[in-house]
C-alpha positions, 0 to 999 in steps of 0.5 A: 536335453543336454547337447554336446559339441561335436568333435569336428566342431571342437577341432575346427575351432581350435585349429590355427593357420599353418604358416607357409614352409620355409622350404617353399620360400627358399625354392621360390627364391632359388627359382627367381635367382636362376631365372635372373641368371639365365636372363642375364646370360641370354642378354649377353649372348644377344649383345654379343651376336647383335653387335652389328645392329646394337652397337651403332644404335647405342653409339648414336644414342650416346652422341644424341645425348651429348649434342642435344643441347646444341640441337635444341638451342639451334631449333629456337633460332632456325628450322628443325631440319636446318638445326639437325643438319648443322648439328650433324655437320659439327659432329662429323667435323669434330670426329674427322679432326679427332680421327685425323689427329689420332690416325697421324699419331698411331701412324707415325708410331707404326711406321717407326715400329716397322722401320726399327723392327730389326732393333726390336728383334735384336733386343728380343734375342738379347732378352732371350739369351739372358733368360736362358742363361738364368734357366728360363727356356723361352726361345722355343715358345716365342721365337716363331711368334715374335718376328718382323712378319708378326709385326707386319701382320699386326699393323695390317690387322690394325689397318683392317680394323680402321676400315671397319671403323669407317663403315661403323661410323656411317651406320652410326651417322644414319641412326644419329640423323634419324634419332635427332628427328625423333627426340621431341616426338618420343618425349611427347609420346611418353608424356601422353601415355595413359600412365602419365607418371611413368612416362614423366619418370622415363623422360626425367631419367633420360634427361638426367642421364644425358646431363651426366653423360655430357659432364662425363665427356667434358671431364674426360676430354679435359683430363685427356687433353691434360694427360696428352700435354703432360706426356708430350712435355715429359717426352720432350724433356727427356729427349724421347723421339715422337714426343707429340705422337706419344702425347696424341696417343695418350690423349686418345687412349685416356678415353678407355679407363685402365686399359688405355692408360696401361697401353699409353704407358707401356708403348713409350717405355718399350720405345725408350728401351729400344731407342736409348738401349738402357733399361734404367732410362726405360724404367724412368720413362715408365715411372714418369708416365705412371706418375702422370696417369696417377695424378691426372686419373686418380687425383685430379679427375675425381675432384673435378667430376665430383661424386655425381659421376663416382663409380666403383673402380671394380665396376669400371674395370669390369665394364671395360673388360666386359664390353671389350669382349662384347663389342671390341674397341667400341665396347671398351669406349662405351662401357663406362657411359653405359654404366653411368646411364644404368646407375642414373636410371636405377636411381630414379626408381625406389625398387632399383636404387639398391643397384645404383648403390652397388655400382656407384663409388664412395660418396666421399670421393672428390 
């Protein structure tokens, strides 16, 4: 008897797998993107509200990365606790000297500001009169804001911030002491993980990050000293009072990219405008200080640092503004080191190397 294939069998044998719909892939990618954005927002919120705890921890880790070569070198010769004590004392002495020097420079400039506040007020009124004569009505907007009392309140607020820095430094010192005692134990625990390769990768990434941060601070300090010396020499050459103070201020603010350099240029310019009562001289001071900042920051520093510390200028500016918003002055200082650490860690893992490529600057720099 002749047999025939059933229709069901025929249909099954000729059926091909149906590919997944493109709409499903797009929906999945959209969900992942939305999840990533929500996670980033939550992280930023946590960083903002957790400043009191997180900022001292981050600064302590940063200092540990800088001073660990000293600590490990001392441990080879003296007991670990003694080495830790010497390291902490060195850190405290260096920070105290720098803090005293910076406080002296800013304090002298602030006292001059208060002493010459009347001249500032007169200069302001002249500027308002000139603007109103050319059709710009600004007196009603700023007359109640710019005054001697406003400047006094500004100086008082700066003093309050300095007091908060002292308490912040105490918390950082506590985390620093505890962290120095845990470095070797933490590295040993990571190497003893069940996934030994992952532990070794974390230790290697931490070591490479520390090396880059050490180089960054060495280069930044050298360039800051050079900038301060050139500002002092330039100010002395043109007869600008407080030349040494402006050099110290330029040295300190040079640790904050872009914003610090701008303030270190603008403040002496305003001082020159009031002191010499000539906008031509003030313009010359502004131009000279900008040339110093450009030569040191845009020409010498990239060549000294090399491509290993190269970061996209846009990312540097974004980091300074973002971390300033999150953690204030401390964030403005620590923003770029955090980006350097992020780039270094991302470089160690193939899945995240594209992130490092986006954040890093051109390899042709330097």
